[in-house]
Structures are given as structure tokens and as C-alpha cells.
C-alpha positions as CSV (number, residue, x, y, z in Angstrom):
1,M,11.0,-5.1,11.6
2,K,8.9,-2.4,9.9
3,T,5.2,-2.0,10.6
4,F,2.6,-0.1,8.6
5,H,-1.0,0.9,9.4
6,V,-3.3,2.3,6.7
7,M,-7.1,3.1,6.5
8,A,-9.9,3.7,4.1
9,A,-13.3,5.4,4.7
10,E,-12.1,6.3,8.2
11,G,-14.9,6.9,10.7
12,S,-17.6,5.5,8.5
13,R,-19.7,2.4,8.6
14,Y,-17.3,1.1,5.9
15,Q,-14.0,1.9,7.6
16,T,-11.4,-0.6,6.6
17,E,-7.9,-0.9,8.2
18,A,-4.8,-2.9,7.4
19,W,-1.8,-3.6,9.4
20,A,1.4,-4.9,7.8
21,V,4.5,-6.3,9.4
22,S,7.7,-7.0,7.5
23,C,9.1,-10.5,8.0
24,G,12.5,-10.1,6.5
25,E,11.7,-9.7,2.8
26,D,8.1,-11.0,3.2
27,L,5.0,-9.4,4.7
28,S,2.2,-10.4,7.1
29,V,-1.0,-8.4,6.7
30,T,-4.3,-8.1,8.6
31,I,-7.3,-6.5,6.9
32,C,-10.4,-5.7,9.0
33,G,-13.4,-3.6,8.3
34,G,-17.0,-2.8,8.8
35,S,-18.8,-3.2,12.1
36,R,-17.1,-6.3,13.5
37,Y,-13.4,-7.0,13.0
38,H,-12.5,-10.7,13.0
39,V,-10.5,-13.3,11.2
40,G,-12.7,-15.0,8.7
41,A,-10.0,-16.2,6.3
42,T,-6.3,-16.4,5.8
43,A,-4.3,-16.6,2.5
44,L,-0.7,-17.1,1.6
45,G,0.4,-15.5,-1.7
46,C,3.8,-16.5,-3.2
47,A,5.2,-14.5,-6.0
48,R,6.2,-16.5,-9.1
49,P,9.3,-15.5,-11.1
50,L,9.0,-13.8,-14.5
51,Y,8.8,-16.2,-17.4
52,E,10.0,-15.4,-20.9
53,G,7.3,-13.8,-22.9
54,K,5.2,-12.8,-19.8
55,P,5.0,-9.1,-19.2
56,R,4.2,-9.2,-15.5
57,R,4.8,-11.3,-12.4
58,S,2.0,-13.4,-10.9
59,A,1.4,-15.2,-7.6
60,T,0.0,-18.4,-6.5
61,V,-2.4,-18.4,-3.5
62,S,-3.6,-20.9,-0.9
63,V,-6.6,-20.0,1.3
64,L,-8.2,-21.2,4.5
65,C,-11.7,-19.9,5.3
66,A,-13.7,-20.1,8.5
67,F,-17.1,-21.9,8.2
68,E,-19.9,-19.6,7.0
69,H,-17.5,-16.7,6.2
70,K,-16.9,-15.1,2.8
71,D,-13.7,-13.3,3.8
72,D,-11.8,-15.6,1.5
73,E,-12.6,-13.2,-1.4
74,V,-10.7,-10.4,0.4
75,A,-7.9,-12.6,1.6
76,R,-7.3,-14.3,-1.8
77,W,-7.4,-11.1,-3.8
78,A,-5.1,-9.2,-1.3
79,A,-2.6,-12.0,-1.1
80,R,-2.3,-12.4,-4.9
81,Y,-2.1,-8.6,-5.5
82,L,0.4,-7.8,-2.7
83,A,2.7,-10.8,-3.5
84,T,2.7,-9.9,-7.2
85,E,3.3,-6.2,-6.7
86,L,5.9,-6.6,-4.0
87,D,7.5,-9.7,-5.3
88,C,7.5,-11.6,-2.1
89,R,5.5,-14.0,0.1
90,V,2.5,-12.4,1.8
91,S,0.2,-13.8,4.4
92,V,-3.2,-12.1,4.7
93,A,-5.7,-12.5,7.5
94,A,-9.0,-10.9,6.6
95,G,-12.3,-10.1,8.3
96,V,-14.8,-7.6,7.1
97,H,-18.4,-7.6,8.3
98,I,-21.6,-5.5,8.3
99,D,-24.7,-7.1,9.8
100,E,-27.3,-7.8,7.1
101,A,-25.2,-6.1,4.4
102,A,-26.6,-5.4,1.0
103,A,-24.6,-6.4,-2.0
104,E,-23.6,-2.8,-2.6
105,E,-22.2,-2.6,1.0
106,L,-20.1,-5.7,0.5
107,Q,-18.7,-4.2,-2.7
108,I,-17.8,-1.0,-0.7
109,L,-15.9,-3.1,1.8
110,M,-14.1,-4.9,-1.0
111,D,-13.2,-1.6,-2.7
112,N,-11.9,-0.3,0.6
113,S,-9.8,-3.5,1.0
114,R,-8.3,-2.8,-2.4
115,E,-7.6,0.8,-1.4
116,V,-5.7,-0.2,1.8
117,C,-3.7,-2.7,-0.2
118,D,-2.7,0.1,-2.6
119,K,-1.7,2.1,0.4
120,I,0.4,-0.7,1.9
121,I,2.2,-1.1,-1.4
122,A,3.0,2.6,-1.5
123,A,4.2,2.5,2.1
124,V,6.4,-0.6,1.7
125,K,8.0,0.7,-1.5
126,K,8.7,4.1,0.2
127,A,10.2,2.4,3.2
128,N,12.4,0.2,1.0
129,R,13.9,3.1,-1.1
């Protein structure tokens, strides 16, 4: 079992972390950020095989979201992106939060979530060489 830990905006109000654990050929990921880490949504992304005439893989995603949370945006995007890029099943638990956040701050947390996903992909691909 391989584990990975990556960060974006370390030490700032917008710090975002991700932990990933390999589960055979699949991956379980937790993404947390901002001022209060929690689990607000979970998503399962399943890579689809290549079809003739399609240049890239894709993934299908199922999501569960806690009441009054918007973490499904992070979980859905991360599960689809990671499953597509790594060609496997990926579960993502996500919880990013800043009290009374402005729209710009929510976008920063989303951007940081994307950055940690890129770092996970790089780490997994490096470990699997």
C-alpha cells in the first residue's frame, strides 16, 4: 500500500491538503482545506475505456453530499479528473471551508484543490514507474 501527502498554499488561510492511499490499482483520496477540515461530500469516479474516435479517456462519477455543504463541487471534479488521468477507480472525500468566504476565496480553495490533484497524479505516476 502506497500513501501520498501533498499540499498547496501551505501555511496560509487557503492551505489545502490531500492524502491518497493506493487500494490495489485504485485510489482513495481525502482533500481538506481552509479553516475547518471536514467531510462535506464524497465521490466515486470510475474510468471509462477508450472508444474508437475518442482522443481521451473519461470517467463517470457518483456523488453524496452532506446537507448544506457545497463540497460536492470539489469531490466531483477531483474524482472525474483523477480517475480519467490515472485510469482507475478513485474515491474522493472533500471538505474545504472558510467562514463567511467571499466568492473569490472559494475559487482560491477550488484552485488549490486542483493543484493538489495535479500533485497526486505526479506522485502516483512517479511511484508506478
